[in-house]
C-alpha positions, 0 to 999 in steps of 0.5 A, a space after each residue: 494534514 494528518 499522519 498516515 501509514 499504508 501497508 499493502 501486500 502485492 501478488 508475488 507472481 507479478 514481475 518486478 517492473 509491475 511491482 515497482 509500477 504499483 508502488 509508484 502508483 500509490 505514491 502518485 495517488 498520495 502525492 496528488 493531495 498529500 506528502 509521501 514520507 518513508 517508503 519501506 519495501 520489505 519484499 517477499 514474506 511468508 503470509 500468516 495464512 494463505 490469501 487467494 491460494 498463495 503462501 507468500 506476498 510482496 510487502 510495502 509500507 508507505 508513510 504519508 501526510 494527507 488531508 482526511 479525504 485522501 485515505 478514503 480515495 486510496 482505499 477505494 483505488 487499492 480495493 479495485 486493483 488486481 495487483 494488491 491482495 491486502 492493504 490497510 491504512 492507519 491514521 498515526 495520530 489517533 491514539 
C-alpha cells in the first residue's frame, strides 16, 4: 500500500450537513480498500482564481494509505460529484 493525499474544494454554497456528508463519502470510498489517515478541514478560503464564478471554496485534505487501484476510482467518483469543484490526488511516496 502506498501513501496518498487528496485535497478537494467543495462548493461554498452547500449547507454544512452536505459538506460533512461529502467528506464522509470520500472517507468511506477510501476505507473500502485502504486506511484513512489524518483528515484536515481547512474550511472556507479565498480561491486564487474564480472557479464556476465562485471566489471562495471549502478546502479539505485527507491523507490515506491504499493500493494503487484506489486513486483512480476515487478520482472518477470526485469528477462526477456536483459538490466538488476541484480535487487533486498525490502519491506521497513518489519523489
